C-alpha angles and dihedrals in degrees: 000000000000091000090049093052090046091052091052089053092050088053097047101038119356093168092065093059117117140184086260090071091051090050092051090054092051090050086057093053101262112145124227088245092055091048090050092050093048092050093047096048095043092046091048093052092044088050092049092047093051093047093050093045091049092052096045093240113180124204117246115253090249089063095056104269 
């Protein structure tokens, strides 16, 4: 649950993140590798969503649009 909440915060306001959040995750047993992968994946999806939104990309009908 801690990583899910962290991911949501990254998505909503990444600039507000501090080392305190990282330390809290470590205290809950989350490894640095897990934290890094979480940040990489969340950031990638946020990036792709912004690019497609900015370009007005629409899903093809077979994908549910």
